One Martini backbone bead per residue (centre of mass of N, CA, C, O) as a GRO file, in nm:
protein
  286
    1UNK     BB    1   1.596  -2.118  -0.004
    2UNK     BB    2   1.333  -1.902  -0.108
    3UNK     BB    3   0.999  -1.908  -0.206
    4UNK     BB    4   0.802  -1.682  -0.423
    5UNK     BB    5   0.456  -1.604  -0.457
    6UNK     BB    6   0.218  -1.485  -0.698
    7UNK     BB    7  -0.090  -1.383  -0.762
    8UNK     BB    8  -0.319  -1.384  -1.051
    9UNK     BB    9  -0.624  -1.284  -1.040
   10UNK     BB   10  -0.679  -1.531  -0.843
   11UNK     BB   11  -0.499  -1.766  -0.995
   12UNK     BB   12  -0.243  -1.769  -1.132
   13UNK     BB   13   0.104  -1.880  -1.078
   14UNK     BB   14   0.426  -1.737  -1.002
   15UNK     BB   15   0.748  -1.881  -0.951
   16UNK     BB   16   1.037  -1.765  -0.775
   17UNK     BB   17   1.379  -1.831  -0.736
   18UNK     BB   18   1.471  -1.683  -0.421
   19UNK     BB   19   1.644  -1.479  -0.204
   20UNK     BB   20   1.429  -1.398   0.060
   21UNK     BB   21   1.290  -1.137   0.274
   22UNK     BB   22   1.004  -1.203   0.359
   23UNK     BB   23   0.695  -1.150   0.188
   24UNK     BB   24   0.834  -0.905   0.022
   25UNK     BB   25   0.998  -0.809  -0.239
   26UNK     BB   26   1.280  -0.631  -0.311
   27UNK     BB   27   1.511  -0.469  -0.498
   28UNK     BB   28   1.748  -0.610  -0.362
   29UNK     BB   29   1.659  -0.901  -0.397
   30UNK     BB   30   1.641  -0.891  -0.718
   31UNK     BB   31   1.939  -0.765  -0.771
   32UNK     BB   32   2.111  -0.959  -0.534
   33UNK     BB   33   2.011  -1.225  -0.594
   34UNK     BB   34   1.886  -1.517  -0.788
   35UNK     BB   35   1.700  -1.347  -1.009
   36UNK     BB   36   1.844  -1.187  -1.238
   37UNK     BB   37   1.808  -1.428  -1.477
   38UNK     BB   38   1.476  -1.511  -1.420
   39UNK     BB   39   1.246  -1.277  -1.375
   40UNK     BB   40   1.158  -1.099  -1.623
   41UNK     BB   41   0.954  -1.299  -1.774
   42UNK     BB   42   0.763  -1.324  -1.520
   43UNK     BB   43   0.703  -1.026  -1.452
   44UNK     BB   44   0.504  -0.957  -1.691
   45UNK     BB   45   0.270  -1.135  -1.564
   46UNK     BB   46   0.234  -0.924  -1.312
   47UNK     BB   47   0.128  -0.653  -1.435
   48UNK     BB   48  -0.146  -0.774  -1.517
   49UNK     BB   49  -0.500  -0.704  -1.491
   50UNK     BB   50  -0.879  -0.742  -1.412
   51UNK     BB   51  -1.024  -0.522  -1.247
   52UNK     BB   52  -1.357  -0.534  -1.075
   53UNK     BB   53  -1.505  -0.291  -0.925
   54UNK     BB   54  -1.726  -0.182  -0.714
   55UNK     BB   55  -1.939   0.096  -0.742
   56UNK     BB   56  -2.000   0.116  -0.420
   57UNK     BB   57  -1.717   0.192  -0.384
   58UNK     BB   58  -1.555   0.470  -0.301
   59UNK     BB   59  -1.201   0.441  -0.290
   60UNK     BB   60  -1.160   0.116  -0.320
   61UNK     BB   61  -0.994  -0.159  -0.434
   62UNK     BB   62  -0.951  -0.468  -0.470
   63UNK     BB   63  -0.747  -0.710  -0.438
   64UNK     BB   64  -0.566  -0.905  -0.719
   65UNK     BB   65  -0.290  -0.949  -0.553
   66UNK     BB   66  -0.184  -1.118  -0.312
   67UNK     BB   67  -0.201  -1.034  -0.004
   68UNK     BB   68  -0.374  -0.932   0.234
   69UNK     BB   69  -0.494  -0.595   0.335
   70UNK     BB   70  -0.505  -0.310   0.459
   71UNK     BB   71  -0.628  -0.024   0.412
   72UNK     BB   72  -0.514   0.252   0.220
   73UNK     BB   73  -0.404   0.547   0.200
   74UNK     BB   74  -0.381   0.799   0.019
   75UNK     BB   75  -0.191   1.026  -0.137
   76UNK     BB   76  -0.161   1.369   0.018
   77UNK     BB   77   0.012   1.526  -0.158
   78UNK     BB   78   0.155   1.810  -0.272
   79UNK     BB   79   0.228   1.941  -0.600
   80UNK     BB   80   0.471   2.182  -0.649
   81UNK     BB   81   0.514   2.141  -0.988
   82UNK     BB   82   0.237   2.219  -1.058
   83UNK     BB   83  -0.018   2.329  -1.279
   84UNK     BB   84  -0.265   2.471  -1.400
   85UNK     BB   85  -0.549   2.376  -1.548
   86UNK     BB   86  -0.702   2.425  -1.842
   87UNK     BB   87  -0.863   2.137  -1.897
   88UNK     BB   88  -1.071   1.911  -1.847
   89UNK     BB   89  -1.145   1.598  -1.884
   90UNK     BB   90  -1.350   1.402  -2.036
   91UNK     BB   91  -1.569   1.186  -1.977
   92UNK     BB   92  -1.584   0.827  -1.959
   93UNK     BB   93  -1.640   0.522  -2.008
   94UNK     BB   94  -1.638   0.217  -1.784
   95UNK     BB   95  -1.596   0.006  -1.984
   96UNK     BB   96  -1.477  -0.309  -2.038
   97UNK     BB   97  -1.174  -0.377  -2.230
   98UNK     BB   98  -0.900  -0.457  -2.400
   99UNK     BB   99  -0.841  -0.155  -2.500
  100UNK     BB  100  -0.834  -0.050  -2.185
  101UNK     BB  101  -0.553  -0.196  -2.180
  102UNK     BB  102  -0.242  -0.281  -2.089
  103UNK     BB  103  -0.006  -0.457  -2.227
  104UNK     BB  104   0.202  -0.687  -2.234
  105UNK     BB  105   0.570  -0.715  -2.218
  106UNK     BB  106   0.848  -0.789  -2.385
  107UNK     BB  107   1.162  -0.724  -2.264
  108UNK     BB  108   1.315  -0.769  -2.546
  109UNK     BB  109   1.094  -0.532  -2.677
  110UNK     BB  110   1.139  -0.295  -2.516
  111UNK     BB  111   1.107   0.032  -2.484
  112UNK     BB  112   1.225   0.317  -2.432
  113UNK     BB  113   1.239   0.563  -2.215
  114UNK     BB  114   1.058   0.884  -2.224
  115UNK     BB  115   1.184   1.139  -2.008
  116UNK     BB  116   1.052   1.425  -1.844
  117UNK     BB  117   1.269   1.647  -1.639
  118UNK     BB  118   1.292   1.964  -1.586
  119UNK     BB  119   1.333   2.001  -1.918
  120UNK     BB  120   1.467   1.706  -1.953
  121UNK     BB  121   1.557   1.456  -2.179
  122UNK     BB  122   1.520   1.098  -2.132
  123UNK     BB  123   1.683   0.782  -2.218
  124UNK     BB  124   1.568   0.454  -2.102
  125UNK     BB  125   1.694   0.120  -2.093
  126UNK     BB  126   1.588  -0.117  -1.878
  127UNK     BB  127   1.635  -0.336  -2.104
  128UNK     BB  128   1.789  -0.563  -2.265
  129UNK     BB  129   1.813  -0.787  -2.529
  130UNK     BB  130   1.767  -1.031  -2.308
  131UNK     BB  131   1.567  -0.911  -2.071
  132UNK     BB  132   1.748  -0.757  -1.874
  133UNK     BB  133   1.814  -0.577  -1.605
  134UNK     BB  134   1.955  -0.260  -1.566
  135UNK     BB  135   2.158  -0.108  -1.345
  136UNK     BB  136   2.220   0.158  -1.495
  137UNK     BB  137   1.917   0.237  -1.538
  138UNK     BB  138   1.838   0.248  -1.245
  139UNK     BB  139   2.041   0.478  -1.175
  140UNK     BB  140   1.920   0.682  -1.373
  141UNK     BB  141   1.638   0.685  -1.250
  142UNK     BB  142   1.718   0.774  -0.970
  143UNK     BB  143   1.836   1.049  -1.056
  144UNK     BB  144   1.569   1.156  -1.185
  145UNK     BB  145   1.399   1.120  -0.896
  146UNK     BB  146   1.511   1.341  -0.752
  147UNK     BB  147   1.490   1.562  -0.502
  148UNK     BB  148   1.491   1.902  -0.565
  149UNK     BB  149   1.491   2.025  -0.269
  150UNK     BB  150   1.734   1.825  -0.141
  151UNK     BB  151   1.910   1.625  -0.341
  152UNK     BB  152   1.786   1.351  -0.288
  153UNK     BB  153   1.799   1.008  -0.319
  154UNK     BB  154   1.631   0.699  -0.450
  155UNK     BB  155   1.522   0.408  -0.502
  156UNK     BB  156   1.340   0.258  -0.752
  157UNK     BB  157   1.100   0.062  -0.779
  158UNK     BB  158   1.088  -0.202  -0.991
  159UNK     BB  159   0.779  -0.201  -1.058
  160UNK     BB  160   0.750   0.097  -1.138
  161UNK     BB  161   0.948   0.079  -1.371
  162UNK     BB  162   0.794  -0.139  -1.541
  163UNK     BB  163   0.526   0.025  -1.572
  164UNK     BB  164   0.650   0.248  -1.740
  165UNK     BB  165   0.717   0.067  -1.977
  166UNK     BB  166   0.425  -0.020  -2.040
  167UNK     BB  167   0.330   0.263  -2.106
  168UNK     BB  168   0.532   0.325  -2.332
  169UNK     BB  169   0.433   0.089  -2.519
  170UNK     BB  170   0.138   0.201  -2.551
  171UNK     BB  171   0.300   0.491  -2.622
  172UNK     BB  172   0.469   0.526  -2.888
  173UNK     BB  173   0.690   0.804  -2.863
  174UNK     BB  174   0.607   0.909  -2.598
  175UNK     BB  175   0.618   1.139  -2.344
  176UNK     BB  176   0.712   1.121  -2.003
  177UNK     BB  177   0.621   1.322  -1.738
  178UNK     BB  178   0.790   1.412  -1.445
  179UNK     BB  179   0.662   1.584  -1.172
  180UNK     BB  180   0.702   1.347  -0.947
  181UNK     BB  181   0.892   1.164  -0.720
  182UNK     BB  182   1.105   1.180  -0.499
  183UNK     BB  183   1.060   1.235  -0.138
  184UNK     BB  184   1.208   1.316   0.156
  185UNK     BB  185   0.952   1.499   0.224
  186UNK     BB  186   0.632   1.515   0.365
  187UNK     BB  187   0.373   1.735   0.432
  188UNK     BB  188   0.100   1.536   0.520
  189UNK     BB  189   0.271   1.256   0.548
  190UNK     BB  190   0.417   0.932   0.660
  191UNK     BB  191   0.285   0.740   0.401
  192UNK     BB  192   0.434   0.812   0.156
  193UNK     BB  193   0.547   0.674  -0.151
  194UNK     BB  194   0.752   0.898  -0.227
  195UNK     BB  195   0.953   0.828   0.028
  196UNK     BB  196   1.003   0.512  -0.117
  197UNK     BB  197   1.012   0.492  -0.439
  198UNK     BB  198   0.673   0.426  -0.525
  199UNK     BB  199   0.630   0.706  -0.688
  200UNK     BB  200   0.431   0.896  -0.943
  201UNK     BB  201   0.399   1.196  -1.122
  202UNK     BB  202   0.214   1.215  -1.433
  203UNK     BB  203   0.245   1.266  -1.797
  204UNK     BB  204   0.117   1.219  -2.135
  205UNK     BB  205   0.169   1.273  -2.444
  206UNK     BB  206  -0.154   1.315  -2.580
  207UNK     BB  207  -0.289   1.244  -2.288
  208UNK     BB  208  -0.538   1.227  -2.093
  209UNK     BB  209  -0.585   1.203  -1.758
  210UNK     BB  210  -0.840   1.024  -1.764
  211UNK     BB  211  -0.738   0.803  -1.942
  212UNK     BB  212  -0.483   0.733  -1.782
  213UNK     BB  213  -0.630   0.651  -1.524
  214UNK     BB  214  -0.802   0.420  -1.644
  215UNK     BB  215  -0.567   0.248  -1.743
  216UNK     BB  216  -0.418   0.199  -1.478
  217UNK     BB  217  -0.659   0.080  -1.306
  218UNK     BB  218  -0.725  -0.158  -1.538
  219UNK     BB  219  -0.416  -0.296  -1.564
  220UNK     BB  220  -0.312  -0.289  -1.258
  221UNK     BB  221  -0.177  -0.442  -0.984
  222UNK     BB  222  -0.114  -0.313  -0.693
  223UNK     BB  223  -0.224  -0.003  -0.700
  224UNK     BB  224  -0.209   0.352  -0.700
  225UNK     BB  225  -0.467   0.585  -0.819
  226UNK     BB  226  -0.469   0.938  -0.903
  227UNK     BB  227  -0.713   1.195  -0.940
  228UNK     BB  228  -0.681   1.546  -1.083
  229UNK     BB  229  -0.901   1.766  -1.212
  230UNK     BB  230  -0.726   2.041  -1.107
  231UNK     BB  231  -0.483   1.925  -1.251
  232UNK     BB  232  -0.170   1.776  -1.441
  233UNK     BB  233  -0.197   1.472  -1.326
  234UNK     BB  234  -0.094   1.132  -1.238
  235UNK     BB  235  -0.105   0.887  -0.992
  236UNK     BB  236   0.157   0.636  -0.914
  237UNK     BB  237   0.163   0.323  -0.727
  238UNK     BB  238   0.314   0.077  -0.516
  239UNK     BB  239   0.127  -0.196  -0.354
  240UNK     BB  240  -0.076  -0.434  -0.180
  241UNK     BB  241  -0.345  -0.248  -0.248
  242UNK     BB  242  -0.588  -0.149  -0.428
  243UNK     BB  243  -0.622   0.210  -0.530
  244UNK     BB  244  -0.844   0.494  -0.531
  245UNK     BB  245  -0.864   0.856  -0.622
  246UNK     BB  246  -1.007   1.190  -0.557
  247UNK     BB  247  -0.852   1.510  -0.609
  248UNK     BB  248  -0.940   1.867  -0.590
  249UNK     BB  249  -0.666   1.966  -0.595
  250UNK     BB  250  -0.415   2.183  -0.652
  251UNK     BB  251  -0.165   2.381  -0.660
  252UNK     BB  252  -0.081   2.428  -0.326
  253UNK     BB  253  -0.305   2.239  -0.207
  254UNK     BB  254  -0.507   2.091   0.003
  255UNK     BB  255  -0.620   1.808   0.022
  256UNK     BB  256  -0.944   1.679  -0.152
  257UNK     BB  257  -1.137   1.412  -0.093
  258UNK     BB  258  -1.347   1.208  -0.216
  259UNK     BB  259  -1.635   1.018  -0.086
  260UNK     BB  260  -1.735   0.951  -0.416
  261UNK     BB  261  -1.548   0.849  -0.652
  262UNK     BB  262  -1.713   0.658  -0.842
  263UNK     BB  263  -1.949   0.850  -0.885
  264UNK     BB  264  -1.787   1.090  -0.994
  265UNK     BB  265  -1.680   0.933  -1.243
  266UNK     BB  266  -1.944   0.822  -1.373
  267UNK     BB  267  -2.101   1.123  -1.391
  268UNK     BB  268  -1.877   1.379  -1.407
  269UNK     BB  269  -1.828   1.539  -1.145
  270UNK     BB  270  -1.517   1.559  -1.135
  271UNK     BB  271  -1.508   1.773  -1.386
  272UNK     BB  272  -1.728   1.988  -1.221
  273UNK     BB  273  -1.530   2.024  -0.969
  274UNK     BB  274  -1.418   2.236  -0.750
  275UNK     BB  275  -1.237   2.310  -0.475
  276UNK     BB  276  -1.462   2.476  -0.331
  277UNK     BB  277  -1.696   2.274  -0.374
  278UNK     BB  278  -1.564   2.034  -0.230
  279UNK     BB  279  -1.552   2.172   0.049
  280UNK     BB  280  -1.860   2.232   0.074
  281UNK     BB  281  -1.927   1.910   0.059
  282UNK     BB  282  -1.704   1.752   0.244
  283UNK     BB  283  -1.425   1.682   0.205
  284UNK     BB  284  -1.133   1.507   0.257
  285UNK     BB  285  -0.889   1.609   0.465
  286UNK     BB  286  -0.542   1.614   0.550
   0.00000   0.00000   0.00000
């Protein structure tokens, strides 16, 4: 029996007794080890953090939980099923407050996910009445996230699934549209979290993409959050070190990453910069 601990916001620790292999637990470890009856209640303590990134840092936030890791590249994939954006979201203040964060959720009271995927609405109750993760629900989520181009599916990482539940509980009754889930092949990089079932591109009914981006990056530890001012979705993935980025590309365009993401977000430049302007300013191309 090996015990694995995660640190939370650099302070409190929750230890789960599980048979795990390696330094980081996988979905298989959690679903087929000794954790099945014990981890959900502790899991929700791991979802939330209060990262306060330095504004001088250009593209990456410091890790707020777990072991240290080398900086990771943002996901540079083009999102093939995205549509041109009608209007960019207005910039908002970056002040931190409790209302700017997604609250922790009791799995026994978690609402069902309302997910729209390729025009079809799905309702998935990830946890049962006892707060236990449902294998059938994970299988349904896996099918929903199937790569539409290849028809190949892949397990969705357990932590990404639970973060979606937390988002759904923050916006009760709202539909989360999955723009892109698992991808069997990545166009621009071999490091994409989409090819490992760890990423989703999404939008939430009635919620501006800038607001959603801010909520995700301020609420969750060890995630990658991407903002696309000229697109129609927000990227969320699970990883070892927190990262944010601003990509000025739109549908079917080569990624164009801001070299001064924090400054662009703080000043509202992100919402005023077109793809062509970003290229002329020397954005980082994939």
